[in-house]
C-alpha positions, 0 to 999 in steps of 0.5 A, a space after each residue: 466398442 462399449 468401452 470406447 463409448 464409455 471413455 468418450 463420455 468420461 473425457 468431457 466430464 473431466 473437462 467440465 470438472 476442470 471448468 467448474 473448479 476454475 470458476 470456483 477459484 476465480 470467484 474466490 480470488 475476485 474482489 467482485 464478479 459482475 454478470 452481463 449478457 452479451 447477446 448481439 455483440 460481434 467478435 470485434 466488439 467483444 475484443 474491445 470490451 475485453 480490452 477495456 476491462 483488462 485496463 480496469 484490472 478485470 478478466 471477462 470470461 464466458 462459461 456455460 451457465 450449467 457449469 457456473 451454476 454447479 460451481 456456485 451451488 455445489 461446494 460454493 466458494 465462501 461468501 457466495 450469496 443466495 440467489 446468485 444463480 438466478 443471474 444465469 439466464 441467457 448468454 452470460 459473461 462474467 467480469 472477475 474484478 481485481 482490487 478496483 470493482 468501481 473501475 470495472 463497473 465504469 467500463 461496463 456502464 460506458 460500453 453499455 451506453 455505446 452498445 445496447 446489446 450489452 446488458 448489465 445483469 447484476 453482480 457479487 461484491 463482498 458477499 453481497 448480491 447486487 442488482 443491475 442498478 447497484 452495479 451502475 451505482 458502483 460505477 459512480 464511486 471514485 476509482 481506486 486511483 481517484 481515491 489515492 489521488 484525493 488522499 495524497 492531495 489531502 496529505 500534501 498541504 499538512 506535509 508542506 506546512 510541517 516541512 516549512 515549520 521544520 525548516 524555520 525551526 532549524 534556521 532559528 536553532 542555527 542562528 542561536 548557536 551562532 550567536 552563542 559562539 560569537 558571545 563566548 569569551 576567548 580562552 586564556 593562553 597557556 603562559 598567561 594562565 600559569 603566571 603568578 600561580 601558587 601551585 608552581 613549585 619553582 615559584 614557591 621555592 624562590 619566594 622563601 630562600 630559607 627553606 632547604 632540602 638538605 638532610 644534614 642541616 636538619 639533623 644538626 639543628 635537632 642535635 643542638 
């Protein structure tokens, strides 16, 4: 009987260890973690909030405060600031943000304006502890998509000017090449180029009939 009781006590402990490990892993992977209190929200409202956060590349999770505190105080992930455990008061839900913490902060602030039951408590961003006011300020920053749009807009004008300049340059070079081709003299025909040239052996032979290649004649002249 005692053995069975001991086994029953160990099973929950293993589950708790798994939850603590999960919390540590999520903190290590997230770009930011925002803390909220959800007391008073019903099931439908919680589902609505989760859906909005999913659209902001964020996962909304609820753990026991004691397990989260253990994860953040015992072998805490790198970059965990001091005082983060003080945010674990009352029913706490954690928003683990992806690459766009500003979008998640916007979603939480908008939902909080529509539902007084949601309370923004603070958060952690890049190893810095944020207050509730700082999380709301984070929502005022442009989202990642907005920043990308602004950057592309800033690049669009110079790229258009560069493309126009390259097109004009190519047109000018093409016109110059065509003009040079039009001005080039016609090449002489092969027959015309060979007429009257001293390099033609047959022509040289006709011009001086006294020259001969007969070897007997040459020997006779030498003997005389």
